C-alpha positions in Angstrom: 31.1 36.9 39.0 28.0 36.4 36.9 25.8 33.4 37.6 22.8 32.4 35.6 20.4 29.6 34.8 19.6 29.0 31.1 16.5 27.3 30.0 17.1 25.4 26.7 14.8 24.0 24.1 16.3 21.1 22.0 15.0 19.9 18.6 13.3 16.5 18.5 15.5 15.7 15.5 18.6 15.3 17.7 19.6 12.9 20.4 19.0 14.7 23.7 21.8 12.9 25.6 24.3 13.9 22.8 23.0 17.6 22.9 23.3 17.5 26.7 26.9 16.2 26.5 27.8 19.1 24.1 26.1 21.6 26.4 28.1 20.4 29.3 31.3 21.0 27.3 30.6 24.7 26.8 33.1 26.9 28.8 31.3 28.4 31.7 28.7 25.7 32.1 29.0 24.3 35.6 25.9 22.0 35.5 23.3 21.0 32.9 20.4 18.6 33.1 17.6 17.3 31.0 14.3 18.3 32.6 10.6 17.5 32.2 8.3 20.5 31.5 8.1 23.3 29.0 11.9 23.3 28.4 14.2 20.3 27.6 17.3 21.3 29.5 18.5 23.7 32.2 22.1 24.8 32.5 23.8 26.7 35.3 26.7 29.0 34.3 29.3 30.9 36.3 31.6 33.3 34.5 33.8 36.3 35.3 31.8 39.0 33.4 28.7 39.9 31.5 30.8 39.6 28.3 31.8 36.1 29.2 28.1 35.3 29.9 27.2 36.4 26.4 30.0 34.3 24.9 28.7 31.3 26.8 25.1 32.0 25.6 26.3 32.3 22.0 28.3 29.0 22.4 25.2 27.3 23.8 23.1 28.5 20.8 25.7 27.1 18.5 25.2 23.5 19.9 23.6 21.3 17.3 19.9 20.9 18.1 19.6 23.9 20.4 16.5 25.8 19.2 16.0 28.5 21.9 17.6 29.8 25.1 16.2 31.8 27.9 18.8 33.2 30.4 17.9 34.1 33.9 20.6 35.9 35.8 20.9 35.0 39.5 20.3 38.0 41.8 22.1 38.5 45.1 19.8 40.4 47.5 
């Protein structure tokens, strides 16, 4: 299993709650929240493989209003 947090920047030209709703519909996204700080949203994903993680990342980037993503894979130590 691959787990990751994805920091997302959303355009000011779109309705953030609508973008959040679309982000939450992306396969693999388990949670997503609007946040205060340098990024607009954080999403948590869980998928079966690195290939699926990349598919999820591509789908997030295709959401209307998403400007930038920054994925941080969870590490099991």
